Residue frames as qw, qx, qy, qz and C-alpha x, y, z in Angstrom:
[[0.624, 0.120, -0.422, -0.647, 3.84, -155.87, -1.92],
 [0.531, 0.028, -0.846, 0.039, 4.50, -159.42, -0.53],
 [0.076, -0.080, -0.712, 0.693, 3.83, -158.25, 2.91],
 [0.489, 0.083, 0.068, -0.866, 0.43, -156.90, 1.87],
 [0.713, 0.045, -0.585, -0.384, -0.46, -160.22, 0.27],
 [0.393, 0.027, -0.836, 0.381, 0.54, -162.01, 3.44],
 [0.174, 0.095, 0.497, -0.845, -1.51, -159.71, 5.61],
 [0.608, 0.104, -0.186, -0.765, -4.52, -160.01, 3.28],
 [0.639, 0.060, -0.744, -0.187, -4.22, -163.80, 3.24],
 [0.219, -0.049, -0.797, 0.561, -3.96, -164.01, 7.06],
 [0.346, 0.088, 0.222, -0.907, -6.99, -161.69, 7.35],
 [0.671, 0.090, -0.426, -0.601, -8.97, -163.81, 4.91],
 [0.544, 0.016, -0.832, 0.107, -8.06, -167.00, 6.75],
 [0.015, -0.072, -0.643, 0.762, -9.06, -165.46, 10.12],
 [0.473, 0.088, 0.025, -0.876, -12.35, -164.48, 8.71],
 [0.687, 0.054, -0.629, -0.360, -13.10, -167.86, 7.26],
 [0.343, -0.035, -0.831, 0.436, -12.10, -169.49, 10.65],
 [0.220, 0.068, 0.419, -0.878, -14.42, -167.05, 12.41],
 [0.645, 0.086, -0.263, -0.712, -17.35, -167.82, 10.04],
 [0.564, 0.075, -0.820, -0.065, -16.67, -171.54, 10.55],
 [0.150, -0.038, -0.755, 0.638, -16.85, -171.18, 14.34],
 [0.378, 0.105, 0.247, -0.886, -19.99, -169.10, 14.17],
 [0.629, 0.063, -0.561, -0.534, -21.72, -171.75, 12.09],
 [0.567, -0.074, -0.809, 0.136, -21.32, -174.16, 14.91],
 [0.049, -0.100, -0.584, 0.804, -22.62, -171.89, 17.73],
 [0.162, -0.533, -0.737, -0.383, -26.38, -172.08, 18.12],
 [0.200, -0.184, 0.257, -0.927, -28.53, -169.27, 19.32],
 [0.150, -0.371, -0.906, 0.135, -31.27, -170.70, 21.50],
 [0.193, -0.227, -0.127, -0.946, -34.35, -168.66, 20.98],
 [0.027, -0.333, -0.894, 0.299, -37.31, -168.74, 23.15],
 [0.240, -0.184, -0.310, -0.901, -40.81, -167.43, 22.21],
 [0.161, 0.339, 0.812, -0.447, -44.32, -167.32, 23.70],
 [0.233, -0.150, -0.486, -0.829, -47.44, -167.04, 21.58],
 [0.338, 0.216, 0.673, -0.622, -50.95, -166.68, 23.27],
 [0.379, 0.150, -0.559, -0.722, -53.05, -168.44, 20.69],
 [0.225, -0.101, -0.969, 0.008, -54.70, -171.44, 22.39],
 [0.507, -0.553, -0.445, -0.489, -58.06, -172.11, 23.88],
 [0.451, -0.667, 0.319, -0.500, -58.73, -171.55, 27.61],
 [0.817, -0.408, 0.381, -0.146, -56.80, -173.96, 29.81],
 [0.930, 0.290, 0.066, 0.215, -54.35, -175.10, 27.15],
 [0.126, -0.863, 0.451, 0.191, -50.63, -174.81, 26.95],
 [0.965, 0.190, 0.085, 0.160, -47.93, -176.61, 24.91],
 [0.314, -0.757, 0.427, 0.383, -44.20, -176.61, 24.64],
 [0.827, 0.547, 0.110, 0.062, -42.69, -177.01, 21.16],
 [0.449, -0.496, 0.463, 0.581, -39.20, -177.29, 19.66],
 [0.648, 0.738, 0.152, -0.114, -38.84, -175.92, 16.20],
 [0.438, -0.500, 0.559, 0.496, -35.83, -176.64, 14.05],
 [0.715, 0.677, 0.128, -0.121, -35.32, -176.03, 10.27],
 [0.529, 0.784, -0.306, 0.109, -32.60, -176.42, 7.71],
 [0.738, -0.557, 0.365, 0.112, -30.31, -178.81, 9.50],
 [0.558, 0.718, -0.402, -0.106, -28.64, -179.94, 6.21],
 [0.727, 0.300, -0.564, 0.252, -25.26, -181.63, 6.92],
 [0.054, -0.572, 0.518, -0.633, -24.93, -180.34, 10.42],
 [0.480, -0.183, -0.834, 0.199, -25.01, -182.81, 13.42],
 [0.440, -0.728, -0.165, -0.499, -27.62, -181.78, 16.01],
 [0.219, 0.363, -0.669, 0.611, -25.94, -181.16, 19.41],
 [0.489, -0.439, -0.743, 0.125, -27.44, -182.78, 22.54],
 [0.280, -0.349, -0.421, 0.789, -26.68, -179.78, 24.60],
 [0.145, -0.049, -0.215, -0.965, -28.73, -177.58, 22.33],
 [0.504, -0.337, -0.644, -0.467, -31.78, -179.65, 23.08],
 [0.385, -0.308, -0.715, 0.496, -31.61, -179.38, 26.89],
 [0.147, -0.601, -0.281, -0.734, -34.61, -177.25, 27.76],
 [0.012, 0.098, -0.655, 0.749, -35.18, -178.13, 31.35],
 [0.561, 0.189, 0.405, -0.696, -38.83, -178.81, 30.57],
 [0.552, 0.224, 0.799, 0.085, -40.95, -181.37, 28.79],
 [0.149, 0.314, -0.442, -0.827, -41.47, -180.90, 25.08],
 [0.668, 0.309, 0.512, -0.442, -44.84, -181.86, 23.63],
 [0.790, 0.546, 0.252, 0.123, -43.72, -181.91, 19.90],
 [0.365, -0.498, 0.399, 0.678, -40.61, -181.36, 17.92],
 [0.560, 0.761, 0.260, -0.200, -41.34, -179.63, 14.58],
 [0.576, -0.220, 0.483, 0.622, -38.97, -180.10, 11.74],
 [0.369, 0.763, 0.173, -0.501, -39.37, -177.31, 9.13],
 [0.787, 0.615, 0.034, 0.040, -37.75, -178.92, 6.10],
 [0.445, 0.744, -0.446, 0.222, -34.27, -179.32, 4.74],
 [0.860, -0.462, 0.210, -0.053, -33.44, -182.09, 7.25],
 [0.708, -0.177, 0.491, 0.476, -30.75, -183.21, 4.65],
 [0.435, 0.768, -0.222, -0.415, -29.42, -182.45, 1.30],
 [0.913, 0.368, -0.173, 0.038, -27.61, -184.35, -1.37],
 [0.462, 0.531, -0.547, 0.454, -24.34, -185.74, -0.01],
 [0.475, -0.540, 0.418, -0.555, -25.57, -185.95, 3.56],
 [0.251, 0.185, -0.949, 0.049, -24.58, -189.25, 5.07],
 [0.646, -0.407, -0.544, -0.348, -27.47, -191.55, 6.11],
 [0.618, -0.219, -0.584, 0.478, -25.80, -192.03, 9.45],
 [0.105, 0.059, -0.184, 0.976, -25.91, -188.28, 10.10],
 [0.488, -0.300, -0.298, -0.763, -29.67, -188.12, 9.38],
 [0.725, -0.299, -0.618, -0.050, -30.26, -191.12, 11.50],
 [0.454, -0.188, -0.538, 0.685, -28.43, -189.72, 14.52],
 [0.059, -0.125, 0.008, -0.990, -30.10, -186.43, 14.15],
 [0.595, -0.330, -0.407, -0.609, -33.51, -187.90, 14.13],
 [0.687, -0.243, -0.640, 0.243, -32.56, -190.08, 17.08],
 [0.274, -0.070, -0.379, 0.881, -31.51, -187.14, 19.10],
 [0.298, -0.169, -0.083, -0.936, -34.60, -185.09, 18.19],
 [0.687, -0.306, -0.539, -0.378, -36.99, -188.05, 18.87],
 [0.523, -0.178, -0.678, 0.486, -35.50, -188.29, 22.39],
 [0.032, -0.004, 0.254, -0.967, -37.03, -184.96, 23.13],
 [0.495, 0.321, 0.442, -0.676, -40.48, -185.46, 21.82],
 [0.652, 0.423, 0.626, 0.067, -42.62, -186.85, 18.97],
 [0.285, -0.270, 0.436, 0.810, -41.57, -185.67, 15.52],
 [0.491, 0.724, 0.448, -0.186, -43.53, -183.73, 12.95],
 [0.441, -0.256, 0.497, 0.702, -42.01, -182.93, 9.49],
 [0.523, 0.790, 0.138, -0.289, -42.61, -180.78, 6.39],
 [0.797, 0.195, 0.290, 0.494, -40.57, -181.25, 3.22],
 [0.069, -0.811, 0.193, 0.548, -37.98, -178.74, 2.27],
 [0.622, 0.690, -0.226, -0.294, -36.59, -178.38, -1.30],
 [0.143, 0.587, -0.797, 0.005, -33.44, -180.40, -0.52],
 [0.578, -0.161, 0.704, -0.381, -35.33, -183.23, 1.12],
 [0.830, 0.399, 0.084, -0.381, -36.91, -184.56, -2.06],
 [0.470, 0.604, -0.641, -0.052, -33.57, -185.73, -3.27],
 [0.098, 0.223, -0.921, 0.305, -33.41, -188.20, -0.32],
 [0.663, -0.189, -0.063, -0.722, -37.04, -189.15, -0.21],
 [0.860, -0.075, -0.488, -0.129, -36.59, -192.94, 0.06],
 [0.469, 0.092, -0.651, 0.590, -33.87, -192.75, 2.74],
 [0.197, -0.216, 0.326, -0.899, -36.05, -190.16, 4.79],
 [0.756, -0.176, -0.178, -0.604, -39.19, -192.18, 4.52],
 [0.787, -0.045, -0.605, 0.114, -37.43, -195.32, 5.74],
 [0.301, 0.097, -0.571, 0.758, -36.00, -193.44, 8.69],
 [0.404, -0.267, 0.022, -0.875, -39.35, -191.83, 9.27],
 [0.826, -0.178, -0.470, -0.257, -40.81, -195.26, 9.82],
 [0.645, 0.039, -0.588, 0.487, -37.99, -195.96, 12.38],
 [0.195, -0.040, -0.441, 0.875, -38.74, -192.85, 14.37],
 [0.024, 0.654, 0.748, -0.114, -42.44, -192.54, 13.92],
 [0.089, -0.249, 0.067, 0.962, -42.18, -189.27, 12.25],
 [0.359, 0.680, 0.600, -0.221, -45.51, -187.68, 11.20],
 [0.273, 0.062, 0.406, 0.870, -45.24, -186.16, 7.74],
 [0.286, 0.681, 0.406, -0.539, -47.56, -183.15, 7.08],
 [0.271, 0.051, 0.679, 0.680, -48.07, -183.44, 3.41],
 [0.298, -0.210, -0.281, -0.888, -50.70, -180.72, 2.84],
 [0.600, -0.407, -0.681, -0.104, -52.37, -182.18, 5.91],
 [0.222, -0.580, 0.356, -0.698, -53.06, -181.53, 9.62],
 [0.572, -0.216, -0.770, 0.181, -53.28, -183.29, 12.90],
 [0.454, -0.810, -0.122, -0.351, -55.08, -182.29, 16.13],
 [0.492, 0.299, -0.557, 0.599, -52.73, -181.54, 18.97],
 [0.064, -0.200, 0.537, -0.817, -52.88, -181.13, 22.78],
 [0.107, 0.361, 0.875, -0.304, -56.02, -183.21, 23.19],
 [0.193, 0.682, 0.636, 0.305, -57.81, -181.08, 20.66],
 [0.254, -0.727, -0.145, 0.621, -56.52, -177.67, 22.00],
 [0.161, 0.747, -0.305, -0.568, -55.06, -176.77, 18.60],
 [0.886, 0.401, 0.225, 0.054, -54.18, -178.05, 15.11],
 [0.358, -0.546, 0.534, 0.537, -50.77, -178.49, 13.53],
 [0.749, 0.619, 0.217, -0.093, -51.00, -178.14, 9.72],
 [0.402, -0.512, 0.511, 0.561, -48.16, -178.43, 7.15],
 [0.702, 0.670, 0.046, -0.236, -47.64, -177.95, 3.43],
 [0.820, 0.047, 0.301, 0.485, -45.18, -179.26, 0.96],
 [0.346, -0.368, 0.162, 0.848, -42.67, -176.92, -0.73],
 [0.366, 0.762, 0.348, -0.405, -44.52, -174.14, -2.37],
 [0.116, 0.697, -0.435, -0.558, -41.81, -173.12, -4.90],
 [0.116, -0.095, 0.946, 0.289, -42.03, -176.67, -6.47],
 [0.589, -0.033, -0.174, -0.788, -45.91, -176.09, -6.69],
 [0.430, -0.102, -0.896, 0.033, -46.42, -179.19, -4.50],
 [0.034, 0.083, 0.606, -0.790, -48.31, -177.21, -1.89],
 [0.297, -0.507, -0.571, -0.574, -52.06, -177.02, -1.20],
 [0.064, -0.143, 0.521, -0.839, -52.98, -174.82, 1.70],
 [0.678, -0.106, -0.168, -0.708, -56.72, -175.58, 1.02],
 [0.824, -0.023, -0.557, -0.105, -56.13, -179.27, 1.50],
 [0.412, 0.165, -0.652, 0.615, -53.91, -178.80, 4.45],
 [0.157, -0.095, 0.415, -0.891, -56.63, -176.84, 6.29],
 [0.536, -0.189, -0.528, -0.632, -59.77, -178.77, 5.23],
 [0.721, -0.415, -0.553, -0.045, -59.83, -180.72, 8.48],
 [0.430, 0.106, -0.434, 0.784, -58.05, -178.23, 10.66],
 [0.360, -0.801, -0.476, -0.044, -59.94, -176.97, 13.63],
 [0.078, 0.785, -0.188, 0.585, -59.01, -173.46, 15.05],
 [0.103, 0.907, -0.289, -0.287, -56.51, -172.36, 16.28],
 [0.929, 0.315, 0.059, 0.185, -54.10, -173.58, 13.64],
 [0.345, -0.710, 0.475, 0.388, -50.19, -173.45, 13.79],
 [0.833, 0.551, 0.038, -0.042, -49.02, -173.83, 10.12],
 [0.563, -0.513, 0.485, 0.431, -45.60, -175.19, 9.26],
 [0.721, 0.686, 0.096, 0.027, -44.06, -174.41, 5.87],
 [0.774, -0.091, 0.116, 0.616, -40.48, -174.73, 4.68],
 [0.318, 0.296, 0.185, 0.882, -40.58, -171.38, 2.74],
 [0.032, -0.417, -0.461, 0.783, -41.90, -168.14, 4.14],
 [0.130, -0.007, -0.481, -0.867, -43.55, -167.28, 0.91],
 [0.165, -0.473, -0.860, -0.094, -46.68, -168.96, 2.15],
 [0.059, -0.465, -0.384, 0.796, -47.50, -165.58, 3.80],
 [0.128, 0.104, -0.417, -0.894, -48.71, -164.52, 0.47],
 [0.389, -0.255, -0.792, -0.394, -51.70, -166.93, 0.80],
 [0.159, -0.212, -0.767, 0.584, -52.72, -166.17, 4.40],
 [0.322, -0.477, -0.412, -0.706, -56.28, -165.27, 5.08],
 [0.236, -0.243, 0.602, -0.723, -57.66, -164.43, 8.63],
 [0.796, -0.048, -0.039, -0.602, -60.62, -166.62, 7.77],
 [0.729, 0.250, -0.636, 0.038, -58.30, -169.74, 7.82],
 [0.759, -0.635, -0.015, -0.147, -57.94, -169.47, 11.60],
 [0.775, 0.223, -0.272, 0.525, -54.06, -169.63, 11.24],
 [0.412, -0.908, -0.080, 0.014, -52.60, -168.04, 14.30],
 [0.405, -0.722, 0.494, 0.264, -48.92, -168.81, 13.79],
 [0.819, 0.553, -0.154, 0.020, -46.65, -169.63, 10.84],
 [0.633, -0.561, 0.467, 0.259, -43.32, -171.48, 11.38],
 [0.796, 0.599, 0.007, 0.083, -40.88, -171.33, 8.37],
 [0.581, -0.543, 0.361, 0.486, -37.19, -171.35, 7.38],
 [0.740, 0.551, 0.289, 0.255, -35.40, -171.86, 4.07],
 [0.324, 0.913, -0.047, 0.243, -33.69, -168.55, 3.79],
 [0.771, -0.095, -0.276, 0.566, -30.86, -169.20, 6.45],
 [0.232, -0.903, -0.121, 0.342, -31.24, -165.46, 7.28],
 [0.383, 0.890, -0.238, -0.062, -28.91, -164.93, 4.30],
 [0.951, -0.094, -0.067, 0.288, -26.19, -167.18, 5.98],
 [0.573, -0.165, 0.024, 0.803, -23.39, -164.86, 5.06],
 [0.086, 0.952, 0.288, 0.062, -24.15, -161.14, 5.31],
 [0.584, -0.007, 0.025, 0.812, -21.52, -158.65, 4.22],
 [0.017, -0.116, -0.077, 0.990, -22.50, -155.25, 5.33],
 [0.531, 0.304, 0.168, -0.773, -25.68, -154.20, 3.56],
 [0.581, 0.267, -0.628, -0.444, -25.46, -157.22, 1.17],
 [0.408, -0.108, 0.868, -0.262, -27.21, -160.37, 1.91],
 [0.174, -0.055, -0.813, -0.553, -29.04, -162.83, -0.30],
 [0.443, -0.551, -0.656, -0.264, -32.04, -162.96, 2.12],
 [0.316, -0.717, 0.139, -0.606, -33.41, -161.04, 5.16],
 [0.010, 0.245, -0.843, 0.478, -32.51, -162.08, 8.68],
 [0.379, -0.393, -0.826, -0.139, -35.02, -164.34, 10.32],
 [0.068, -0.044, 0.412, -0.908, -37.37, -163.01, 12.89],
 [0.103, 0.522, 0.825, -0.191, -41.00, -162.51, 13.85],
 [0.126, -0.032, -0.229, -0.965, -43.43, -160.41, 11.88],
 [0.347, 0.443, 0.711, -0.422, -47.21, -160.06, 11.95],
 [0.158, 0.103, -0.508, -0.841, -49.08, -160.02, 8.63],
 [0.531, -0.260, -0.506, -0.628, -52.89, -160.08, 8.22],
 [0.636, -0.524, 0.230, -0.517, -53.07, -160.63, 11.99],
 [0.986, -0.052, -0.123, 0.104, -50.98, -163.88, 11.83],
 [0.401, -0.787, 0.449, 0.133, -47.59, -164.22, 13.65],
 [0.858, 0.474, -0.188, 0.063, -44.83, -165.44, 11.30],
 [0.550, -0.681, 0.455, 0.166, -41.64, -166.83, 12.71],
 [0.789, 0.566, -0.222, 0.091, -38.94, -167.31, 10.14],
 [0.782, -0.535, 0.222, 0.231, -35.82, -169.06, 11.41],
 [0.108, 0.799, -0.531, -0.261, -32.27, -168.50, 10.38],
 [0.912, 0.185, -0.355, -0.090, -32.08, -172.33, 10.35],
 [0.798, -0.551, 0.239, 0.048, -29.70, -174.71, 12.21],
 [0.756, -0.106, 0.405, 0.503, -27.24, -175.75, 9.56],
 [0.079, 0.687, -0.282, -0.665, -25.75, -174.35, 6.46],
 [0.843, 0.434, 0.317, -0.005, -25.74, -175.03, 2.75],
 [0.649, 0.700, -0.188, 0.232, -22.90, -175.38, 0.35],
 [0.433, 0.413, -0.519, 0.610, -20.26, -174.09, 2.83],
 [0.594, -0.533, -0.557, 0.230, -20.24, -174.60, 6.60],
 [0.313, 0.042, -0.161, 0.935, -19.88, -170.81, 7.17],
 [0.115, -0.834, -0.532, -0.093, -22.02, -168.10, 8.72],
 [0.292, -0.040, -0.173, 0.940, -21.59, -164.33, 9.19],
 [0.245, -0.030, 0.042, -0.968, -24.18, -162.01, 10.61],
 [0.763, -0.135, -0.281, -0.567, -26.97, -164.81, 10.61],
 [0.186, -0.373, 0.856, -0.304, -26.32, -167.04, 13.51],
 [0.404, -0.147, -0.870, -0.243, -27.85, -170.59, 13.52],
 [0.429, -0.275, 0.278, -0.814, -31.04, -170.86, 15.53],
 [0.306, -0.231, -0.924, -0.012, -33.07, -173.42, 17.47],
 [0.310, -0.366, -0.051, -0.876, -36.44, -172.33, 18.75],
 [0.143, -0.296, -0.873, 0.361, -38.26, -173.31, 22.01],
 [0.264, -0.284, -0.277, -0.879, -41.85, -172.16, 21.68],
 [0.045, 0.290, 0.807, -0.512, -44.56, -172.01, 24.38],
 [0.251, -0.400, -0.554, -0.685, -48.08, -171.86, 23.26],
 [0.013, -0.219, -0.707, 0.672, -50.48, -170.38, 25.90],
 [0.133, 0.658, 0.739, 0.054, -54.09, -169.56, 26.05],
 [0.131, 0.419, 0.243, 0.865, -55.28, -166.50, 24.41],
 [0.077, 0.221, 0.549, -0.803, -56.95, -164.00, 26.87],
 [0.518, 0.278, 0.064, -0.806, -60.56, -164.12, 26.46],
 [0.393, 0.177, -0.807, -0.405, -60.45, -167.48, 24.70],
 [0.717, -0.123, 0.382, -0.571, -63.21, -169.96, 25.32]]
């Protein structure tokens, strides 16, 4: 019996060590979406759900110029040291200009974040939009929907087509309408379930789906929540190339 306990304990410790290691190994994902006007192209970096994790410089080496860094919420959480947030923003800002939407955990650190946002010239997309690429496209963002702080109507009122929409939660897909000229949605929040045990997981894996003619990219996220462990849902960082849509004018 004692031997079984020892074996079980060793196996459990090995599994925890494996999950800890996996949580620190980033999957670099590359995507291309043909959604822009004729003659336009843009390179984006999309990262969400950083939480307590330190952004690794090697993860940001793309070999090409990045036009914008999009932060999809949960840049931090309660207990994250200010120095960690500062260093993460500094590393991301070294790649390109920063654009941010609020995640559910970010509101707990609003004052700290807004002070750092001034330091690093972060553009907050609080139910608002900004023209990008010299007018080739529009980046829109909404506040966290589950807290009923979002307004897609407000976010899109000045948004010229084509629109890339950033939302912390993927549930924004319930409001999509082809008339809004949204061509791509970037979201996170779910962590891909973070720890997946066989058929059990608290959320689906991230990935790309198409709903109502709109491409939706849901990231597994970069960091972790509660425990720095992952299983079956590797952390992700996304390099996105927007290209012209065939037949676009």
